[in-house]
Backbone bond lengths (Angstrom), bond angles and torsions (degrees), N, CA, C in turn:
res aa  C-N    CA-C-N  psi(-1)  N-CA   C-N-CA  omega(-1)  CA-C   N-CA-C  phi
1 M - - - 1.453 - - 1.536 109.41 -
2 T 1.323 116.37 137.61 1.461 121.21 -178.40 1.523 110.61 -70.72
3 A 1.335 116.94 127.58 1.460 120.84 177.02 1.520 109.13 -73.43
4 Q 1.324 115.74 131.29 1.462 121.26 -179.48 1.536 109.37 -95.84
5 V 1.329 115.24 123.20 1.460 122.24 -177.86 1.528 109.17 -109.64
6 L 1.327 116.74 132.31 1.461 121.73 170.87 1.523 107.22 -99.76
7 L 1.328 116.83 118.53 1.462 122.26 -179.60 1.522 108.95 -110.60
8 A 1.324 117.13 118.56 1.466 122.11 -178.75 1.516 109.71 -114.64
9 D 1.324 116.72 110.19 1.461 122.16 179.87 1.521 107.86 -158.27
10 D 1.332 116.46 132.01 1.468 118.87 -178.08 1.521 112.78 -83.76
11 D 1.318 117.99 -2.12 1.464 122.02 174.26 1.531 107.12 -81.51
12 V 1.330 116.29 100.07 1.458 121.28 -173.71 1.527 112.12 -59.85
13 E 1.326 115.67 -43.65 1.467 119.89 -178.43 1.523 111.35 -64.90
14 L 1.329 116.60 -45.21 1.464 120.39 179.04 1.524 110.39 -63.87
15 G 1.342 116.17 -43.97 1.463 119.95 179.83 1.517 112.16 -58.64
16 A 1.345 116.64 -42.73 1.468 120.55 179.70 1.524 110.80 -66.10
17 M 1.337 116.71 -39.97 1.457 120.32 -179.74 1.524 111.06 -65.75
18 L 1.354 116.33 -45.36 1.467 119.63 179.84 1.526 111.00 -66.01
19 K 1.321 117.04 -38.97 1.465 120.78 178.64 1.529 110.70 -59.73
20 E 1.320 115.64 -46.98 1.462 119.71 -179.51 1.529 110.78 -61.46
21 Y 1.335 116.30 -43.67 1.460 120.24 -178.27 1.533 110.66 -66.20
22 L 1.337 116.89 -46.33 1.460 120.55 -178.57 1.525 111.27 -63.09
23 E 1.321 116.86 -39.07 1.462 119.20 179.26 1.524 110.95 -66.31
24 R 1.332 117.28 -35.72 1.467 120.29 175.66 1.529 111.00 -64.38
25 E 1.351 115.75 -28.12 1.467 120.86 179.71 1.531 112.47 -87.63
26 G 1.320 116.82 4.84 1.463 120.30 173.58 1.511 116.51 98.58
27 F 1.328 118.02 7.77 1.466 121.18 178.62 1.524 110.17 -91.90
28 G 1.320 115.93 153.31 1.454 121.22 165.65 1.525 106.68 -93.91
29 V 1.322 118.81 135.83 1.469 120.94 -172.33 1.525 111.18 -130.69
30 T 1.331 115.51 131.01 1.461 122.95 169.96 1.519 107.31 -114.92
31 V 1.325 117.43 129.88 1.465 121.22 -178.85 1.523 109.86 -111.34
32 V 1.336 116.53 130.77 1.464 122.58 171.74 1.524 107.31 -126.63
33 Q 1.356 115.38 161.66 1.468 117.98 -170.12 1.517 114.71 -124.31
34 D 1.325 117.91 13.25 1.465 119.43 173.39 1.523 109.42 -149.09
35 G 1.331 115.72 161.48 1.454 120.91 -173.74 1.516 114.43 -66.96
36 E 1.319 117.53 -34.24 1.460 119.95 179.37 1.526 110.75 -64.76
37 A 1.337 115.54 -46.16 1.462 119.75 178.21 1.520 110.77 -63.83
38 A 1.331 117.16 -35.45 1.461 121.45 -179.77 1.524 111.01 -64.10
39 A 1.332 116.99 -48.31 1.463 120.67 -179.49 1.528 110.55 -62.91
40 R 1.317 115.75 -42.79 1.467 120.69 -178.93 1.526 110.53 -62.41
41 A 1.339 116.72 -46.47 1.466 120.62 -179.06 1.528 111.76 -67.82
42 A 1.328 116.78 -38.92 1.463 120.76 -179.35 1.522 111.37 -63.04
43 L 1.330 116.55 -33.71 1.459 121.06 -177.60 1.526 112.52 -84.84
44 S 1.328 117.21 -1.22 1.468 120.53 -179.84 1.523 112.13 -75.26
45 G 1.356 116.12 -17.90 1.456 120.13 -178.71 1.514 114.11 80.92
46 S 1.328 117.29 11.31 1.463 121.18 -175.98 1.525 113.82 -92.82
47 H 1.345 116.80 -3.79 1.461 119.99 -174.36 1.522 111.04 -126.46
48 Q 1.326 115.44 144.89 1.473 120.75 179.07 1.527 112.10 -87.16
49 I 1.336 117.00 -19.89 1.465 120.52 -178.88 1.522 109.10 -158.12
50 V 1.339 115.68 151.25 1.465 122.15 -175.65 1.525 109.27 -124.69
51 V 1.330 116.20 137.84 1.462 122.10 173.55 1.527 106.81 -115.87
52 L 1.332 116.93 117.70 1.459 122.64 -174.71 1.519 111.42 -116.25
53 D 1.333 116.88 121.66 1.457 119.83 170.07 1.527 108.04 -76.17
54 V 1.321 117.19 143.58 1.468 119.95 179.90 1.519 111.61 -69.81
55 M 1.323 117.49 -45.50 1.463 121.56 -175.70 1.525 110.86 -91.62
56 M 1.346 116.00 103.66 1.461 121.41 178.39 1.518 109.95 -142.61
57 P 1.349 117.70 156.67 1.465 120.53 178.86 1.527 112.37 -75.32
58 K 1.351 114.57 170.64 1.477 125.28 -178.62 1.520 109.92 69.31
59 V 1.319 118.21 -72.60 1.477 120.46 167.38 1.519 106.80 -133.94
60 D 1.331 117.57 147.82 1.459 119.57 -177.82 1.525 111.06 -79.31
61 G 1.331 115.44 176.30 1.447 120.12 -177.13 1.511 113.91 -64.24
62 V 1.317 117.16 -31.53 1.466 120.18 179.40 1.524 110.42 -66.63
63 E 1.331 117.27 -44.34 1.463 120.66 177.84 1.525 110.89 -67.15
64 A 1.335 116.59 -38.46 1.464 119.62 176.71 1.527 110.38 -60.69
65 L 1.333 116.56 -42.04 1.462 120.79 178.04 1.524 110.49 -62.71
66 R 1.331 116.45 -41.78 1.467 120.15 179.28 1.531 110.56 -58.14
67 R 1.332 115.99 -43.65 1.464 120.54 -179.99 1.537 111.26 -66.10
68 I 1.318 116.06 -40.18 1.461 120.00 179.17 1.524 111.01 -62.89
69 R 1.336 116.05 -45.08 1.470 120.13 -175.29 1.531 112.96 -72.41
70 E 1.307 118.29 -10.96 1.461 119.52 175.74 1.521 111.70 -64.93
71 S 1.339 116.65 -26.13 1.468 118.07 -176.78 1.524 114.67 -145.95
72 S 1.323 118.19 6.52 1.464 119.38 -177.60 1.519 111.22 -142.60
73 R 1.337 115.02 145.67 1.462 121.09 175.57 1.529 111.24 -111.03
74 V 1.330 116.73 21.19 1.458 119.66 177.18 1.532 109.32 -55.32
75 P 1.335 118.68 135.54 1.468 119.74 -179.77 1.533 111.43 -59.55
76 V 1.339 115.22 138.54 1.462 121.16 -178.76 1.527 109.77 -131.35
77 I 1.334 115.70 129.28 1.462 122.28 171.60 1.520 107.53 -108.70
78 M 1.326 116.98 129.82 1.462 121.33 177.93 1.526 110.26 -95.13
79 L 1.330 116.10 137.99 1.458 121.64 170.58 1.521 107.35 -97.13
80 T 1.310 117.36 116.34 1.462 121.05 -174.93 1.527 110.74 -121.67
81 A 1.326 115.80 153.83 1.464 120.33 176.14 1.522 108.93 -63.68
82 R 1.308 116.19 137.31 1.469 119.77 -178.83 1.525 110.46 -59.20
83 G 1.331 115.68 127.72 1.450 120.69 179.05 1.516 114.34 88.62
84 D 1.349 118.21 -3.72 1.465 119.71 -178.97 1.527 109.72 -89.11
85 D 1.334 115.33 83.21 1.460 120.58 -176.15 1.523 112.66 -65.85
86 V 1.326 118.22 -30.33 1.462 120.70 -178.12 1.515 110.64 -62.06
87 D 1.340 116.95 -49.90 1.457 120.15 179.30 1.524 111.52 -60.75
88 R 1.313 116.72 -39.16 1.461 120.22 -179.36 1.527 111.26 -63.57
89 V 1.321 116.04 -49.88 1.461 120.34 -177.26 1.520 110.81 -65.09
90 V 1.340 117.38 -43.90 1.463 120.30 178.76 1.521 110.22 -60.60
91 G 1.335 116.47 -44.11 1.454 120.08 178.59 1.514 112.39 -60.57
92 L 1.319 117.37 -45.10 1.460 121.06 179.01 1.523 111.00 -65.04
93 E 1.323 117.13 -39.33 1.466 120.37 179.43 1.526 111.54 -65.34
94 L 1.323 116.76 -30.02 1.467 120.98 178.89 1.521 112.24 -82.88
95 G 1.317 117.33 -6.58 1.457 119.63 175.64 1.508 116.21 113.23
96 A 1.352 118.26 14.19 1.467 119.32 172.92 1.524 108.39 -65.83
97 D 1.320 116.23 146.45 1.455 120.24 -178.74 1.519 112.03 -84.07
98 D 1.317 116.40 -32.92 1.455 119.96 179.57 1.524 107.80 -163.94
99 Y 1.310 116.31 174.93 1.462 120.55 176.82 1.526 108.89 -138.01
100 V 1.317 115.58 154.54 1.464 122.09 174.25 1.521 106.86 -127.91
101 P 1.332 118.19 121.46 1.468 119.94 179.49 1.527 111.60 -71.69
102 K 1.331 116.03 138.98 1.470 121.33 175.48 1.529 109.15 -94.38
103 P 1.343 118.57 148.76 1.473 124.52 -4.18 1.528 111.02 -72.80
104 C 1.334 115.41 141.53 1.458 119.49 -179.95 1.528 108.76 -119.12
105 T 1.308 115.78 158.29 1.455 119.80 175.75 1.523 108.56 -87.94
106 P 1.317 118.35 146.56 1.465 120.34 176.49 1.528 111.77 -55.84
107 R 1.334 116.29 -35.27 1.466 119.70 -179.67 1.532 111.11 -62.52
108 E 1.343 116.60 -40.86 1.462 119.61 179.34 1.524 110.60 -65.25
109 L 1.335 116.79 -42.02 1.463 119.75 179.64 1.523 110.55 -63.00
110 V 1.317 117.39 -43.07 1.466 121.10 178.28 1.527 110.59 -60.05
111 A 1.324 116.77 -42.05 1.469 120.45 179.57 1.522 111.04 -61.94
112 R 1.340 117.18 -42.33 1.470 120.41 179.08 1.530 110.91 -66.34
113 L 1.334 116.34 -42.94 1.466 120.34 179.07 1.523 110.68 -59.30
114 R 1.312 116.17 -48.24 1.463 119.59 -177.82 1.524 112.13 -65.54
115 A 1.332 115.71 -38.11 1.470 119.35 -179.88 1.519 110.74 -62.15
116 I 1.326 116.73 -44.82 1.463 119.86 -179.16 1.524 110.99 -70.18
117 L 1.319 117.48 -44.84 1.465 120.22 -179.65 1.522 111.20 -62.60
118 R 1.313 116.98 -37.88 1.471 120.88 -179.87 1.521 110.89 -61.42
119 R 1.322 116.67 -32.25 1.461 120.70 -175.87 1.526 112.94 -96.60
120 T 1.324 117.65 -4.97 1.463 119.36 -177.95 1.523 113.87 -113.47
121 Q 1.341 117.48 -16.54 1.454 119.03 179.90 1.519 109.46 -77.84
122 P 1.340 117.77 137.86 1.471 120.73 178.52 1.517 110.80 -58.69
123 A 1.321 115.02 147.52 1.462 119.71 179.14 1.523 110.34 -66.03
124 S 1.329 115.88 149.17 1.456 119.92 -177.59 1.525 112.52 -78.96
125 H 1.339 117.21 -18.46 1.455 119.23 -179.52 1.528 109.60 -83.71
126 P 1.339 118.82 160.86 1.466 121.48 -176.46 1.515 112.15 -59.83
127 I 1.321 115.66 145.46 1.463 121.04 -179.21 1.519 111.53 -59.63
128 S 1.325 116.39 -33.98 1.461 120.45 -176.95 1.519 113.29 -69.79
129 S 1.335 118.13 -9.01 1.462 120.88 -176.19 1.521 112.88 -73.55
130 A 1.315 118.24 -12.55 1.461 120.60 179.40 1.518 108.89 -146.06
131 G 1.326 115.66 140.04 1.454 119.24 -179.03 1.513 111.35 -84.96
132 P 1.331 116.25 175.72 1.459 120.80 179.32 1.525 111.69 -76.16
133 L 1.334 115.08 161.31 1.459 121.34 170.27 1.523 107.08 -92.77
134 A 1.328 117.06 138.26 1.459 120.31 -179.62 1.526 109.62 -137.13
135 V 1.326 115.43 127.50 1.463 122.12 175.14 1.529 106.43 -138.03
136 G 1.330 116.38 112.09 1.458 119.25 -177.60 1.519 110.47 57.62
137 A 1.333 116.44 -128.23 1.459 121.27 -179.63 1.525 112.81 -82.95
138 L 1.342 116.85 -2.27 1.462 121.00 -177.19 1.524 110.92 -92.65
139 V 1.323 115.83 131.62 1.463 121.69 174.84 1.522 107.57 -131.94
140 L 1.333 115.95 133.99 1.460 120.48 -176.42 1.530 109.37 -135.37
141 W 1.337 115.46 131.55 1.461 122.38 177.05 1.531 108.04 -108.12
142 P 1.334 118.71 98.87 1.469 120.78 -174.96 1.528 113.96 -57.62
143 E 1.344 117.86 -43.49 1.456 119.79 -176.61 1.527 112.11 -68.38
144 R 1.298 116.63 -34.31 1.465 120.63 -179.15 1.526 112.77 -86.13
145 R 1.319 116.30 -8.41 1.472 121.06 -175.15 1.530 109.23 54.96
146 K 1.317 115.64 47.01 1.465 121.55 -176.58 1.522 109.12 -127.97
147 A 1.332 116.77 139.33 1.464 120.88 179.03 1.522 109.62 -140.29
148 Q 1.328 115.08 146.10 1.462 121.02 178.23 1.524 110.04 -132.46
149 S 1.322 114.93 150.55 1.458 122.24 172.62 1.520 107.68 -127.69
150 G 1.322 116.56 113.43 1.458 119.84 -177.68 1.514 112.78 59.79
151 G 1.329 117.29 33.55 1.456 121.63 179.86 1.513 114.65 84.69
152 R 1.324 116.85 -5.56 1.478 121.52 179.78 1.520 109.13 -96.72
153 E 1.338 116.22 127.94 1.464 119.36 -178.86 1.518 110.53 -70.01
154 L 1.332 115.58 137.64 1.458 121.98 -178.17 1.523 110.56 -96.25
155 E 1.319 116.51 132.83 1.465 122.03 177.20 1.527 108.36 -92.80
156 L 1.332 115.72 82.91 1.461 121.67 -176.61 1.526 111.13 -100.00
157 T 1.332 116.47 145.54 1.457 119.62 169.66 1.529 107.43 -72.40
158 S 1.324 116.74 169.52 1.467 119.99 -177.14 1.528 111.88 -60.35
159 I 1.335 117.12 -41.24 1.467 119.91 -178.58 1.528 110.57 -73.10
160 E 1.322 117.98 -37.97 1.466 120.16 176.14 1.523 110.05 -59.46
161 F 1.326 116.02 -42.35 1.466 119.94 177.49 1.529 110.08 -60.64
162 N 1.324 116.48 -45.90 1.463 120.34 -179.44 1.524 112.01 -60.44
163 I 1.339 116.05 -42.82 1.469 120.15 -179.70 1.524 110.43 -64.00
164 L 1.334 116.48 -45.02 1.462 119.68 179.76 1.531 110.34 -62.94
165 E 1.317 116.71 -38.25 1.471 119.79 178.35 1.530 110.55 -63.37
166 V 1.317 117.49 -43.23 1.475 120.89 178.71 1.532 110.09 -60.20
167 L 1.332 116.79 -45.23 1.466 120.12 -179.87 1.528 111.49 -64.14
168 M 1.345 116.40 -41.59 1.459 119.09 -177.89 1.522 111.90 -69.68
169 R 1.320 117.07 -35.39 1.472 119.56 177.34 1.528 111.47 -69.53
170 N 1.328 116.54 -19.48 1.464 121.17 -179.78 1.524 111.53 -116.57
171 A 1.330 116.48 26.60 1.465 120.78 -177.97 1.523 110.81 -55.95
172 G 1.335 114.53 136.30 1.455 119.94 178.75 1.512 113.92 96.21
173 R 1.334 117.47 -5.61 1.464 119.03 177.28 1.530 110.11 -135.01
174 L 1.315 115.17 157.55 1.454 121.12 177.85 1.528 109.72 -70.35
175 V 1.329 115.99 131.63 1.464 121.47 175.82 1.530 107.07 -113.90
176 S 1.313 117.07 121.73 1.459 120.87 -177.00 1.523 110.87 -72.85
177 K 1.335 115.58 158.42 1.460 120.07 175.85 1.524 110.65 -62.40
178 R 1.320 116.34 -32.88 1.464 120.04 178.11 1.528 110.61 -61.66
179 E 1.338 116.45 -45.57 1.464 120.22 178.60 1.521 111.27 -63.10
180 I 1.335 116.03 -42.92 1.465 119.93 -179.13 1.519 110.58 -62.75
181 S 1.327 116.63 -44.51 1.459 120.11 -179.67 1.518 111.05 -62.08
182 E 1.326 117.22 -44.98 1.463 120.87 -177.45 1.526 111.71 -68.29
183 Q 1.342 117.10 -40.94 1.463 120.39 -174.49 1.525 113.21 -85.85
184 A 1.336 117.80 -34.37 1.465 120.59 -175.69 1.526 112.97 -96.25
185 L 1.345 117.00 -37.81 1.458 120.48 -179.62 1.525 112.44 -97.42
186 G 1.329 116.08 -17.37 1.451 119.56 178.95 1.506 113.92 75.52
187 R 1.330 117.56 26.11 1.465 120.58 179.08 1.527 109.43 -150.24
188 P 1.327 116.72 156.69 1.461 119.53 177.18 1.531 110.78 -64.57
189 L 1.310 115.96 152.74 1.457 120.49 177.32 1.519 109.78 -74.75
190 A 1.325 116.17 122.63 1.460 120.87 179.34 1.529 110.05 -84.15
191 R 1.311 116.11 152.53 1.460 120.33 178.52 1.526 109.71 -63.44
192 F 1.311 116.99 136.89 1.471 124.35 179.56 1.537 113.03 65.65
193 D 1.339 117.21 15.39 1.468 120.62 179.17 1.530 109.01 -76.47
194 R 1.333 116.25 120.61 1.475 120.90 -178.32 1.519 112.76 -99.34
195 S 1.320 117.80 4.00 1.462 119.61 -171.62 1.531 112.73 -61.21
196 I 1.328 118.31 -39.74 1.467 120.11 179.80 1.521 110.12 -60.90
197 D 1.327 117.26 -43.91 1.465 120.89 -179.28 1.531 111.26 -62.40
198 V 1.333 116.36 -41.32 1.470 119.80 -179.86 1.523 110.23 -66.23
199 H 1.330 117.26 -44.37 1.463 120.45 177.66 1.535 110.54 -61.03
200 M 1.327 117.06 -41.37 1.465 120.16 -178.98 1.520 110.88 -64.82
201 S 1.317 117.65 -38.59 1.465 120.92 177.38 1.525 110.46 -60.09
202 S 1.318 116.92 -43.25 1.459 121.25 179.04 1.523 111.19 -66.23
203 I 1.328 116.93 -42.08 1.469 120.51 178.77 1.520 110.59 -59.82
204 R 1.323 116.65 -44.78 1.466 120.53 -179.40 1.529 111.07 -60.36
205 Q 1.316 116.78 -42.68 1.464 119.78 179.18 1.524 111.07 -60.49
206 K 1.322 116.56 -38.42 1.463 120.82 -177.30 1.523 112.86 -77.48
207 L 1.334 117.31 -25.94 1.462 120.52 -178.11 1.517 113.14 -73.67
208 G 1.329 118.00 -24.46 1.460 120.18 -177.21 1.515 110.91 68.23
209 D 1.348 117.49 -130.86 1.465 121.60 -176.89 1.528 112.63 -61.16
210 A 1.330 116.86 -29.31 1.465 120.27 -178.19 1.519 112.13 -69.83
211 A 1.329 117.29 -11.60 1.468 119.98 179.73 1.523 111.63 -61.28
212 K 1.338 117.07 -23.99 1.472 120.32 -179.05 1.526 111.87 -65.89
213 L 1.347 117.17 -15.54 1.462 120.47 177.79 1.526 112.19 -70.62
214 I 1.345 116.51 -22.68 1.465 120.46 -175.24 1.524 109.96 -97.25
215 R 1.309 115.85 123.16 1.468 121.28 179.55 1.525 108.87 -114.03
216 T 1.342 115.58 133.53 1.457 120.82 175.42 1.522 109.36 -86.48
217 V 1.311 116.94 127.98 1.464 121.79 174.60 1.526 105.61 -105.00
218 R 1.308 115.53 102.13 1.459 122.04 -169.76 1.528 112.38 -51.58
219 G 1.324 114.59 128.21 1.454 120.88 177.16 1.514 114.76 78.27
220 L 1.331 117.17 -5.05 1.465 119.78 -176.57 1.530 113.01 -118.87
221 G 1.343 116.64 -55.90 1.454 118.39 -177.59 1.511 111.80 167.32
222 Y 1.338 116.10 -142.88 1.466 121.21 -174.33 1.527 110.26 -134.69
223 H 1.338 114.00 150.32 1.458 121.60 -178.08 1.517 108.46 -129.86
224 L 1.353 117.38 121.24 1.449 121.99 176.44 1.519 108.11 -100.03
225 A 1.339 116.45 115.42 1.463 121.29 -177.44 1.519 111.45 -69.19
226 K 1.315 116.99 144.70 1.457 121.17 178.12 1.517 111.26 -78.38
227 E 1.308 118.40 -16.22 1.470 126.39 -175.30 1.513 111.75 73.83
């Protein structure tokens, strides 16, 4: 089935170029040019992933993301100005799954889209073919994209789910940021990239008491205790 991408960018020329490239790569693409239209379209349920430019008219990409995350966990990639760490961190804190610095190449955007979609689409084999992962009070069903802490369902973004799955599959050992980036985000860890740390902060807040299972090993990575 063709993955449907919502692309929100007020740069008409760039939007047309990316649309043409993505369609050649097998995606279905809808282009909108302001934040209000982006939030409205994202909440329609017609798209598997959203690409949001930060700078847009009516409302910016950050506000559009805020509106989307009020009721949807659809994967979102933010397009941010190169070097603008504030927009990146704010976007990640609001629940963006990843970011791509502008100007970006269409090939890089396609790689990010595929990496996220590959890790967020339900498995094609029956759910009963594999059991859940369980560590302490944490239980995670990879095929269902469902996670619980102490019986309470967790509202995780797609990347947060992926990170927690990586930690749970490696419970009891240190997992480096490089491994987390490659396995959960589907890309190499970039120098000075803070995205893993921001995602981990959000995961800890959502875990509640179970957050004590995760230990930060400064400069190296994270360790999820087996209890």
